[in-house]
C-alpha positions as CSV (number, residue, x, y, z in Angstrom):
1,X,-7.8,254.3,76.4
2,X,-4.4,255.7,76.3
3,X,-3.8,254.8,72.7
4,X,-6.9,256.9,72.1
5,X,-5.4,260.0,74.0
6,X,-1.8,259.4,72.1
7,X,-3.7,259.3,68.8
8,X,-5.9,262.5,69.7
9,X,-2.7,264.2,70.9
10,X,-0.8,263.7,67.8
11,X,-3.8,264.9,65.5
12,X,-4.5,267.9,67.7
13,X,-0.9,268.8,67.5
14,X,-0.9,268.4,63.7
15,X,-4.2,270.1,63.3
16,X,-2.9,273.2,65.5
17,X,0.5,273.4,63.5
18,X,-1.2,273.3,60.2
19,X,-3.7,275.8,61.0
20,X,-0.8,278.1,62.6
21,X,1.1,277.6,59.2
22,X,-2.0,278.6,57.3
23,X,-1.9,282.0,58.8
24,X,-3.9,281.7,61.9
25,X,-2.9,283.7,65.4
26,X,-1.3,281.2,67.9
27,X,-4.4,281.2,70.2
28,X,-6.8,280.5,67.4
29,X,-4.7,277.5,66.3
30,X,-4.4,276.2,69.8
31,X,-8.0,276.2,69.9
32,X,-8.5,274.5,66.7
33,X,-5.9,271.9,67.7
34,X,-8.1,271.2,70.9
35,X,-11.1,270.8,68.8
36,X,-9.1,268.1,66.5
37,X,-8.3,266.3,69.8
38,X,-11.6,266.2,71.3
39,X,-13.1,265.3,67.9
40,X,-10.7,262.4,67.3
41,X,-10.9,261.0,70.6
42,X,-14.6,261.0,70.8
43,X,-14.8,259.4,67.3
44,X,-12.3,256.5,68.4
45,X,-14.4,255.8,71.5
46,X,-17.5,255.7,69.5
47,X,-16.2,253.1,66.9
48,X,-14.6,251.1,69.7
49,X,-17.9,251.0,71.5
50,X,-19.8,250.1,68.2
51,X,-17.2,247.4,67.5
52,X,-17.3,245.9,70.9
53,X,-21.1,245.5,70.9
54,X,-21.1,244.0,67.8
55,X,-19.0,241.2,69.2
56,X,-21.0,240.7,72.5
57,X,-23.2,237.5,72.2
């Protein structure tokens, strides 16, 4: 779970910075980064759940 949060934080930071550099206001870029974080973490958890279910007998 910790690796999911680390990867999500990195992608959220990158998303927020890219949005800020593209001209968004800082608060809007923060919300965009938070959206990236939530999306990436949920996607990773869904993939992990799918993969672990495939390997169970």
